[in-house]
C-alpha positions as CSV (number, residue, x, y, z in Angstrom):
1,M,0.0,0.0,0.0
2,T,1.3,3.4,-1.0
3,T,0.1,6.9,-0.1
4,T,0.8,10.0,-2.1
5,F,-0.1,13.6,-1.4
6,S,-0.6,16.8,-3.4
7,V,-1.1,20.3,-2.1
8,P,-4.3,22.3,-2.8
9,A,-4.3,24.4,-6.0
10,A,-6.5,27.1,-4.5
11,S,-5.2,29.6,-1.9
12,A,-6.8,32.3,0.2
13,Q,-5.6,35.5,-1.5
14,N,-6.1,38.9,0.2
15,A,-7.8,37.3,3.2
16,I,-8.4,39.3,6.3
17,H,-9.1,38.0,9.8
18,H,-10.2,38.8,13.3
19,E,-11.8,42.3,13.8
20,Q,-11.2,43.3,10.2
21,A,-13.2,40.3,8.9
22,A,-15.9,40.6,11.5
23,H,-16.3,44.3,10.8
24,G,-17.6,43.5,7.3
25,N,-20.5,41.5,8.8
26,L,-21.2,44.3,11.3
27,N,-21.4,46.8,8.4
28,A,-23.7,44.4,6.4
29,A,-26.0,44.0,9.4
30,E,-26.1,47.7,9.8
31,R,-27.3,48.0,6.1
32,A,-30.0,45.4,6.7
33,I,-31.1,47.2,9.9
34,S,-31.2,50.5,8.1
35,A,-33.5,48.9,5.4
36,L,-35.6,47.5,8.2
37,T,-35.9,50.8,10.0
38,A,-36.8,52.6,6.7
39,A,-39.5,50.0,5.9
40,L,-41.1,50.4,9.3
41,S,-40.9,54.2,9.1
42,G,-42.6,54.2,5.7
43,S,-39.6,55.9,4.0
44,A,-38.9,52.8,1.9
45,D,-41.2,50.5,0.0
46,F,-39.4,47.2,1.1
47,D,-41.7,44.3,2.0
48,K,-38.8,41.8,2.0
49,I,-35.3,42.1,3.4
50,L,-32.9,39.2,2.7
51,L,-29.7,38.8,4.7
52,R,-27.8,36.2,2.8
53,A,-24.9,34.4,4.4
54,A,-22.3,31.7,3.7
55,A,-22.2,28.7,6.1
56,G,-20.9,29.7,9.6
57,A,-21.3,33.5,9.1
58,G,-23.0,34.1,12.4
59,K,-26.4,34.8,10.9
60,S,-28.3,33.9,14.0
61,Y,-26.4,36.6,15.9
62,A,-27.4,39.1,13.3
63,L,-31.1,37.9,13.4
64,V,-31.2,38.4,17.2
65,R,-29.8,41.9,16.7
66,M,-32.4,42.8,14.1
67,V,-35.2,41.6,16.3
68,R,-34.0,43.9,19.0
69,E,-33.7,46.8,16.6
70,A,-37.2,46.2,15.3
71,L,-38.8,46.2,18.7
72,D,-37.0,49.5,19.5
73,H,-38.8,51.1,16.6
74,P,-42.0,53.1,17.5
75,H,-43.9,51.5,14.6
76,C,-43.2,47.9,15.8
77,T,-44.9,46.4,18.8
78,R,-44.7,42.7,18.1
79,V,-42.7,40.3,15.8
80,A,-42.9,36.7,14.8
81,V,-39.9,34.4,14.2
82,T,-40.3,31.2,12.2
83,A,-38.3,28.5,10.5
84,F,-38.9,25.1,9.0
85,A,-37.8,22.9,12.0
86,N,-38.0,23.1,15.8
87,K,-34.2,22.3,15.9
88,Q,-33.8,25.8,14.5
89,I,-36.4,27.5,16.6
90,F,-35.5,26.1,20.0
91,P,-31.9,27.6,20.3
92,L,-33.0,30.8,18.7
93,A,-35.8,31.1,21.3
94,G,-33.2,30.6,24.0
95,D,-31.0,33.3,22.6
96,L,-33.8,35.8,22.3
97,G,-35.1,35.0,25.8
98,K,-31.7,35.7,27.3
99,A,-31.5,39.0,25.4
100,L,-35.0,40.2,26.0
101,G,-36.4,38.3,29.0
102,A,-38.9,35.5,29.4
103,A,-41.8,37.9,29.8
104,R,-41.2,39.3,26.3
105,V,-40.5,36.1,24.4
106,C,-42.8,33.1,23.8
107,L,-42.0,29.8,22.3
108,F,-45.1,28.6,20.5
109,V,-44.7,24.8,20.2
110,A,-46.9,21.8,19.4
111,Q,-48.0,19.9,22.5
112,D,-46.3,16.7,21.3
113,R,-43.0,18.5,20.9
114,L,-43.1,20.2,24.3
115,A,-41.0,17.5,26.0
116,D,-38.2,18.1,23.4
117,V,-37.7,21.7,24.5
118,P,-34.3,21.9,26.4
119,Q,-34.5,23.0,30.0
120,E,-32.0,25.9,29.2
121,V,-34.5,27.2,26.7
122,R,-37.5,26.8,29.1
123,D,-35.7,28.8,31.7
124,N,-35.4,31.8,29.5
125,V,-38.8,32.0,27.6
126,S,-42.5,31.7,28.1
127,V,-43.9,28.5,26.5
128,A,-47.3,28.0,25.0
129,T,-48.9,25.2,23.0
130,T,-52.1,27.1,22.1
131,S,-52.5,30.7,20.9
132,S,-54.9,31.3,23.8
133,A,-52.1,30.5,26.2
134,I,-49.6,33.1,24.8
135,P,-49.0,35.8,27.4
136,T,-50.2,39.2,26.1
137,S,-47.0,40.7,27.4
138,C,-44.9,38.8,24.8
139,E,-43.5,40.8,21.9
140,V,-41.7,38.0,20.2
141,I,-43.5,34.8,19.2
142,L,-41.4,31.9,17.9
143,G,-42.8,28.9,16.1
144,T,-42.3,26.7,13.1
145,S,-44.0,27.5,9.8
146,H,-46.3,24.5,10.5
147,K,-47.3,25.9,13.9
148,L,-47.7,29.6,13.0
149,G,-49.1,28.8,9.6
150,A,-51.8,26.3,10.7
151,F,-55.2,26.8,9.3
152,G,-57.0,29.6,11.2
153,E,-54.0,30.5,13.3
154,R,-53.8,34.1,12.2
155,K,-57.3,34.7,13.4
156,R,-56.6,33.0,16.8
157,L,-53.5,35.1,17.2
158,L,-55.4,38.2,16.6
159,N,-58.1,37.2,19.0
160,Q,-55.5,36.6,21.7
161,L,-52.9,39.3,21.1
162,G,-54.8,41.9,19.0
163,E,-53.4,43.9,16.1
164,A,-49.8,45.0,16.1
165,A,-48.8,48.6,15.3
166,N,-49.7,48.1,11.6
167,G,-53.4,48.0,12.7
168,E,-54.3,44.9,10.6
169,R,-52.0,41.9,11.3
170,P,-50.8,40.3,14.5
171,F,-47.2,41.1,13.8
172,D,-45.3,44.0,12.3
173,V,-42.3,41.9,11.1
174,L,-42.0,38.2,10.3
175,F,-38.4,37.0,10.7
176,V,-37.5,33.7,8.9
177,D,-34.4,31.9,10.2
178,E,-32.6,29.6,7.7
179,A,-34.8,31.2,5.1
180,W,-33.3,29.2,2.2
181,Q,-34.5,25.9,3.8
182,L,-38.2,27.1,3.8
183,P,-40.0,26.2,0.6
184,R,-42.3,28.7,-0.9
185,H,-45.5,26.8,-0.3
186,R,-44.7,26.8,3.5
187,Y,-43.8,30.5,3.5
188,S,-47.1,31.3,1.9
189,T,-48.9,30.0,5.0
190,V,-47.1,32.6,7.3
191,E,-46.4,35.5,4.9
192,G,-49.7,37.2,5.8
193,L,-48.9,37.4,9.5
194,A,-46.9,40.6,9.0
195,P,-46.5,43.2,6.2
196,L,-42.7,42.9,6.2
197,S,-40.6,39.7,6.0
198,V,-36.9,39.5,6.9
199,G,-35.2,36.3,5.7
200,V,-31.9,35.3,7.2
201,G,-29.9,32.3,6.1
202,D,-27.3,30.3,4.2
203,V,-28.0,30.3,0.5
204,G,-26.2,27.0,0.2
205,Q,-28.5,25.0,2.5
206,L,-30.6,22.2,1.2
207,P,-34.4,22.9,1.1
208,P,-36.4,20.4,3.0
209,I,-38.2,19.2,-0.2
210,D,-36.4,18.4,-3.4
211,P,-36.7,21.7,-5.4
212,S,-36.0,20.1,-8.7
213,Q,-39.5,18.5,-8.7
214,N,-41.7,21.2,-10.3
215,P,-45.3,20.1,-11.0
216,W,-45.9,23.6,-12.5
217,R,-43.7,22.9,-15.5
218,G,-45.7,25.3,-17.7
219,D,-44.3,28.2,-15.6
220,I,-40.6,27.7,-14.8
221,G,-40.6,30.9,-12.8
222,Y,-42.9,29.4,-10.2
223,N,-42.2,26.4,-8.1
224,P,-43.8,26.1,-4.6
225,Y,-41.1,23.7,-3.5
226,R,-38.2,26.1,-4.2
227,A,-36.7,28.1,-1.3
228,W,-39.0,31.1,-1.0
229,P,-36.4,33.9,-1.2
230,T,-35.5,32.9,-4.8
231,A,-38.9,34.3,-5.9
232,Y,-38.2,37.7,-4.5
233,E,-34.4,38.4,-4.7
234,N,-34.8,40.5,-7.9
235,S,-37.9,42.4,-6.8
236,E,-37.8,46.2,-6.5
237,T,-39.4,45.9,-3.1
238,T,-36.7,43.5,-1.8
239,C,-33.5,44.6,-0.1
240,V,-30.7,42.0,-0.4
241,V,-27.5,42.2,1.8
242,D,-24.7,39.7,1.9
243,L,-22.6,38.9,5.0
244,P,-19.0,38.9,3.8
245,A,-17.3,36.9,6.6
246,V,-17.5,33.5,8.2
247,W,-16.8,32.6,11.8
248,R,-16.9,28.8,11.6
249,P,-14.0,27.5,9.5
250,T,-10.3,27.5,10.0
251,A,-8.3,30.1,8.0
252,E,-7.0,27.2,5.9
253,Q,-10.5,26.2,4.9
254,L,-11.4,29.6,3.5
255,P,-10.5,28.7,-0.1
256,L,-13.1,25.9,0.1
257,W,-15.7,28.3,1.3
258,R,-14.8,30.7,-1.5
259,A,-15.1,27.8,-4.0
260,F,-18.8,27.4,-3.0
261,Y,-19.6,31.1,-3.0
262,S,-17.3,32.0,-5.9
263,D,-19.3,34.9,-7.3
264,W,-19.4,36.9,-4.0
265,D,-17.5,40.2,-4.0
266,Q,-15.6,39.1,-0.9
267,L,-15.5,36.4,1.7
268,N,-13.2,36.5,4.7
269,C,-12.6,34.4,7.8
270,V,-12.6,35.6,11.4
271,A,-10.3,32.8,12.4
272,A,-6.7,33.5,11.6
273,P,-4.0,31.0,10.9
274,G,-3.1,29.1,14.1
275,D,-6.4,30.0,15.9
276,R,-7.5,26.3,15.7
277,S,-5.5,23.2,16.1
278,V,-5.9,19.4,16.7
279,E,-3.5,17.7,19.1
280,L,-2.9,14.2,17.8
281,P,-1.6,11.1,19.7
282,P,1.5,9.3,18.4
283,L,0.5,7.8,15.0
284,T,2.3,5.8,12.3
285,G,2.0,5.0,8.7
286,T,-1.0,6.1,6.7
287,A,-3.0,7.2,9.7
288,S,-0.2,9.5,10.7
289,A,0.0,11.1,7.2
290,I,-3.8,11.5,6.9
291,W,-4.5,12.9,10.3
292,N,-1.5,15.2,10.3
293,S,-2.9,16.7,7.0
294,V,-6.4,17.1,8.6
295,A,-4.8,18.7,11.7
296,T,-3.3,21.5,9.6
297,G,-6.8,22.8,9.0
298,N,-6.6,22.3,5.3
299,P,-9.5,20.3,3.8
300,T,-8.1,16.8,2.9
301,L,-9.5,14.5,0.2
302,L,-8.5,10.8,0.5
303,E,-9.1,8.7,-2.6
304,V,-8.7,4.9,-2.4
305,D,-7.8,2.7,-5.3
306,G,-7.9,-1.1,-5.3
307,L,-11.0,-1.7,-3.2
308,P,-13.4,-4.5,-3.8
309,A,-16.5,-3.4,-5.7
310,P,-19.3,-2.0,-3.6
311,E,-22.6,-3.9,-3.3
312,A,-24.5,-0.8,-4.4
313,V,-24.2,3.0,-4.6
314,D,-25.4,3.2,-1.0
315,V,-23.7,0.1,0.4
316,D,-19.9,0.5,0.4
317,L,-18.5,-1.5,3.4
318,P,-15.0,-1.7,1.9
319,L,-14.7,2.1,1.9
320,L,-16.2,2.4,5.3
321,G,-13.6,-0.2,6.4
322,I,-10.8,2.3,5.4
323,V,-12.5,5.0,7.4
324,E,-12.7,2.7,10.4
325,D,-9.1,1.7,10.1
326,L,-8.1,5.4,10.1
327,L,-10.4,6.3,13.1
328,A,-9.2,3.4,15.3
329,P,-5.7,4.7,16.2
330,L,-6.9,8.3,16.6
331,L,-9.6,7.2,19.1
332,E,-7.4,4.7,20.8
333,G,-4.6,7.2,21.4
334,G,-7.0,10.1,22.3
335,F,-6.9,13.6,20.8
336,S,-7.8,17.2,21.7
337,T,-9.0,20.3,19.9
338,V,-7.9,23.8,20.7
339,A,-9.9,26.8,19.6
340,R,-9.4,30.5,20.0
341,R,-12.4,32.4,21.3
342,Y,-13.4,35.9,20.1
343,D,-15.5,38.7,21.4
344,G,-18.5,40.1,19.5
345,Q,-16.2,42.3,17.4
346,G,-13.9,39.4,16.3
347,A,-11.1,40.3,18.6
348,P,-9.2,37.2,19.8
349,L,-9.5,36.1,23.4
350,D,-8.2,33.0,25.2
351,A,-8.0,29.5,23.7
352,V,-10.2,26.6,24.8
353,R,-8.9,23.1,24.8
354,T,-11.3,20.1,24.6
355,D,-10.1,16.6,25.3
356,A,-11.8,13.6,23.7
357,A,-11.9,12.0,27.2
358,A,-14.2,14.8,28.4
359,P,-16.0,16.3,25.3
360,Q,-18.1,19.4,25.7
361,G,-20.4,21.3,23.3
362,N,-20.6,20.2,19.7
363,P,-19.6,16.7,18.7
364,L,-15.9,16.2,18.1
365,I,-16.1,13.9,15.1
366,V,-19.1,13.4,12.8
367,V,-19.2,10.8,10.0
368,L,-21.4,12.1,7.2
369,A,-22.9,10.4,4.2
370,T,-25.6,11.3,1.7
371,R,-27.6,8.0,1.5
372,N,-29.5,6.4,4.4
373,Q,-28.1,2.9,4.0
374,L,-24.5,4.1,4.0
375,V,-25.3,6.1,7.2
376,D,-26.8,3.0,8.8
377,D,-23.6,1.2,8.1
378,A,-21.6,4.1,9.4
379,T,-23.7,4.1,12.6
380,D,-22.8,0.5,13.1
381,M,-19.2,1.4,12.8
382,V,-19.6,4.3,15.3
383,E,-21.2,1.9,17.8
384,R,-18.4,-0.6,17.4
385,L,-15.7,2.0,17.9
386,T,-17.6,3.6,20.8
387,E,-17.9,0.3,22.6
388,K,-14.3,-0.8,21.8
389,Y,-12.7,2.3,23.1
390,G,-15.2,3.3,25.8
391,L,-15.9,6.6,24.1
392,P,-18.1,9.1,26.0
393,D,-21.0,10.8,24.3
394,G,-20.1,13.5,22.0
395,V,-16.8,12.1,20.6
396,L,-18.1,10.2,17.6
397,V,-21.5,10.3,15.8
398,A,-22.9,9.5,12.3
399,S,-25.6,11.3,10.3
400,T,-27.0,11.9,6.9
401,V,-25.9,15.2,5.4
402,D,-29.5,16.4,5.1
403,S,-30.1,15.8,8.8
404,W,-26.8,17.5,9.9
405,Q,-27.4,20.8,8.1
406,G,-27.5,23.6,10.7
407,Q,-25.2,21.5,13.0
408,T,-21.5,22.1,13.8
409,N,-18.7,19.7,14.8
410,A,-14.9,19.9,15.2
411,I,-13.8,17.3,12.6
412,T,-15.9,16.0,9.7
413,V,-15.2,12.6,8.1
414,A,-17.5,12.5,5.0
415,I,-18.1,10.1,2.2
416,H,-17.9,12.2,-1.0
417,P,-21.4,12.2,-2.7
418,L,-19.7,11.3,-6.0
419,S,-17.8,8.3,-4.6
420,G,-18.3,5.3,-6.9
421,A,-20.7,7.2,-9.1
422,E,-20.9,6.4,-12.8
423,Q,-22.2,9.8,-13.8
424,L,-23.4,13.1,-12.4
425,D,-27.1,13.2,-11.5
426,E,-29.5,15.6,-9.7
427,F,-28.9,13.9,-6.3
428,N,-25.1,13.3,-6.2
429,S,-24.1,16.6,-7.7
430,A,-26.5,18.8,-5.8
431,F,-24.7,22.0,-4.8
432,G,-26.5,22.3,-1.4
433,R,-25.7,18.7,-0.4
434,L,-22.0,19.0,-1.1
435,A,-21.9,22.5,0.5
436,V,-23.5,21.2,3.8
437,T,-21.0,18.2,3.7
438,C,-18.0,20.5,3.5
439,T,-19.0,23.3,5.8
440,R,-19.8,21.7,9.2
441,A,-16.3,21.5,10.6
442,T,-14.5,24.0,12.8
443,H,-11.2,22.3,12.9
444,G,-10.7,19.7,10.2
445,L,-12.3,18.1,7.2
446,L,-11.5,14.6,5.8
447,M,-13.4,13.7,2.6
448,V,-13.1,10.0,1.6
449,A,-14.0,8.6,-1.8
450,R,-13.1,5.7,-4.2
451,G,-10.6,6.7,-6.8
452,G,-11.6,8.2,-10.1
453,L,-13.3,11.5,-9.2
454,D,-11.2,13.5,-11.7
455,E,-12.0,11.0,-14.5
456,L,-15.7,11.1,-13.6
457,L,-15.7,14.9,-13.9
458,A,-13.6,14.9,-17.1
459,R,-16.0,12.7,-19.0
460,A,-19.2,14.3,-17.5
461,S,-21.4,15.9,-20.3
462,A,-22.1,19.5,-20.4
463,R,-25.2,20.6,-18.5
464,P,-25.9,24.3,-18.9
465,G,-27.9,26.3,-16.4
466,T,-27.9,27.3,-12.8
467,P,-29.0,24.6,-10.3
468,L,-31.7,25.6,-7.9
469,G,-30.2,26.9,-4.7
470,E,-26.7,27.6,-5.9
471,P,-25.5,31.2,-5.4
472,G,-24.3,32.6,-8.7
473,S,-24.2,31.0,-12.1
474,R,-22.1,28.3,-13.6
475,S,-22.3,26.6,-17.0
476,L,-21.3,23.0,-16.1
477,P,-21.8,20.9,-13.0
478,R,-18.3,19.5,-13.5
479,Q,-16.7,22.9,-13.3
480,T,-18.2,23.5,-9.9
481,H,-17.0,20.2,-8.6
482,Q,-13.5,20.7,-10.1
483,R,-13.3,24.2,-8.5
484,I,-14.2,22.7,-5.1
485,L,-11.7,19.8,-5.5
486,A,-8.9,22.3,-6.2
487,A,-9.3,23.6,-2.6
488,F,-8.4,20.2,-1.1
489,S,-5.1,18.7,-0.1
490,R,-5.3,15.4,-1.8
491,A,-4.1,11.9,-0.8
492,L,-4.3,8.7,-2.8
493,I,-4.0,5.2,-1.3
494,R,-3.3,2.4,-3.7
495,L,-4.2,-0.9,-2.0
496,D,-3.1,-3.1,-5.0
497,D,0.5,-2.1,-4.3
498,A,0.4,-4.0,-1.0
499,A,1.9,-7.2,-2.6
């Protein structure tokens, strides 16, 4: 067995970090707030404000700030905050409750999901399962689009809370978190709650329903399953602002982020070189080479030649065996992550060390795959390794990419969506799916695939057009994938050389 490495072709040119990078986001948030204030004052005709972000841009922080600014305006007495899923609503409710107080913030949740609300959130908000139980003192009501958009809910909210400052609707502003995950047909159920909508989110996220399926094929401009902001981005009554910095990745990952958002005017990283690191145990051979590459912060792609054929596209036990062999010495020896903390302005503070023997916060390692059966097999692998090495909760987990969007972890080990593919299709080459795969990690990214990705892309046929959900335009799917691969350090293992 031989292992060869090549350095990434892409580099982060003219990148700025720390306060300089964060200042760009603060300025962008100020522009969005100015548009919000103007709309509430009646000096601008905006009915939509879209704050677009790359993954890990700190958009939830910006949303909380905008909610506070809206409530400080004399023409705003009550706002609603919605999203597609409770896993997005719950932490946001906690943040707003801490900022404004439980008497002003109500989490509006279905009765059968009440038990899922974390105690930390309950301690900082009012909680109601019916509109008649919402305290009239509350100025911020949070609920999923299914809860706030239920049939007859607008009338029930008006009966309980009365009209907001606009004199007609229960809310003056509707904030939509992770807006690019909410399909248009779900947004239409909540749009009428307020005269002004503010969408905040990552344009690279996957919508919850496949947006390529359009039953209204006679009108290509309308698709109720497409993320709702795409219908309004070019409207004269929509204000669009981009956040130009990301907080999540290492400085070394910035070229990868830029590869996904290649048409943005600028994209910088708050983390500077050296702000994040992974402390490895003594390792040898291939495991040492691979994990030392990942520990640099550079995205690393490992391709493997000479594996037995997989049973199916979504059943690849030989490739998972390679992943298990790489994880075993890392988990047996133990490792730690070190991360620099920052204040709200991006200024560096102290460094926090997290040991695998006592993990805290986000999971340390997550194994991601795009297909359910492959994740089921990865889950079996995780359970074996967890039992073998007595790993505490939070060290190693497995998930589908779709389920993990919106989540964060220290190290990502992912099966590339194109691994073993014979051609590009709508599923394996989806921009959002690959973007989510590559943008969860704060410390290190290891992408694993069977050999042949370059050959697959080289022979892929031309497919003109812009895929749904992708920011910017491109002419060929293969060009997007090639641009992304150029941001990786690449390793190749040839198993057939073992003899």
